[in-house]
C-alpha positions, 0 to 999 in steps of 0.5 A: 369553159363551162363543160370543163368546169362541170367535168372538174366538179365531177372528178374532185367532188364526192357524190351528194345525197338529196333526201326530199325531192319535192318543190325545193329538194327537187330543185336543189337536185336538178341544179346539182346534177347540172353542175356535174355532181352525181346525186343520189336521192330518195323521196317516198313519193313515186312521182318525185322519184320518177322526175328525179331519175328523168333529170339524171339523178340516181334513185335510192331505195331509202334514206339509209341507202342515200347516206351510205353512198354520199358523204354529204347529203341535203335534207329538205322535208315537209313536216316534223314526222317526215323529218323524224322518219328520214333521220332515225326511222328504221331505214333513216339516214342515221342507219346508213351514214358513215362517221364524218359524213355531213348533213345539210338540213334545209327545212324550216323546222323548230330549233328544238327538233333540229337540235335534238336530231343534231345531238343524235347524229353527233353521237354517231360521229355525223355532222349536221348543219342548220342551213334553211333557205330564203326563197320560194319554189320558183326562186329555187328552180332558177337558183335564186335562193339564199342559204343561212348556214350555221353550225360547225365552221369546218363542216361548212367549209367542206360544203361550200362547193355544194352550196354554190351549185344550188344557191345564188348566195350563201352566208355563214351565220355562226353557231348551230341554230342561228340560220333557223332564227334568221329564217324565222325572221325572213318568213315573218316578213314573207308572211306580211309582204305576201298579204300586203301584195294581195291587199295592193292588188285588191285595192287596184282592182276595186279602183278600176285599174288594169292589174298588169299596169299595177304590177308593172308600175309598183314593182319598179317603185318604192312600194315594191318587195320581193314578194310583190315581184314573185307573187304579184304575177300570180295575183294578176292572173288569178291563178295560184297553181302550180304552188311555189309554196303550198298554203297547207305546208306554209301553215307549219312555218307560220306556227313555228314563227308564232311559237318562236316570237311568243317565247321571246315575248316580242310584239309582232302586230303585222304578223299577228294581223295577217294570220286570220287571212291565211287561216281563211285561205285554208278554210276556203279550199286553197290548202294545196294552192300557193300562198298567193291564194290569200289574194282570193280571200281578200277579193271575196271580202272586197265583194269582187266577182268571178274567180279571176281579176278582170285583168289577166295580162301583164302590160308594159307602159303604153299597153304592149303585152309582155310575155 
């Protein structure tokens, strides 16, 4: 049954383009390939292109080539500069896309930048949807992300089959930009919950508790959060690599949220209070580590010794080890 379904997708669906093959974009591409899509991809990083090809993708030489070969494409990019180049650079997607093509924009960027790019594409007859995702790199790898889709409803309907291949859930949220606003709120909570997880782990360690036990008990109780469940194991082990979201890149998201809430003149005391800890993580050398490294910052402030917590193992109640 599953094989017939993938074959059917391959027959009836157009090729899908993936621009940006990093932690998130690479995961999207792998799921699309597994679902039976022909995926044409581009990333300036040779290692990302090599991994994409090994997964069964079709490497392209530029964003323009991706756009020329795929009527639906996804962009997942790390910075405003990368986004500008990918869209309107000399070999950007605008140079190769056909009228009627659809761009699914999945990055976390400012609304001003996305709206400017949307208008530029619209003048060329190309549709752009604002579709940021909620979830970490590990969640993307296991197809456990949620998509906040916004923009023209007809374009969204044309892409529903694509969304279903790489996300657990997709919601149509309304006009262009609503998706990003929801993502800013989601990441505001992620910023707070990541710190609260680190704080709980440091309190547990200072209290002499086995951190595997702390994780197991709290994750199953009222004090849990999705960030506790996702990043708690990294903190238990004291290992923040490989990164699901690099601290350096997440700083861009923090800056976007801070500017957004300031324009709204909305008080965000918990979010504001967390920011010095994220800045400290960068200063202490954790820029390329996962944002879970904020745990190391708190351990240092708490006077805890060693690079790792005393407990590096998750345990079930009763002391049995879990995988």
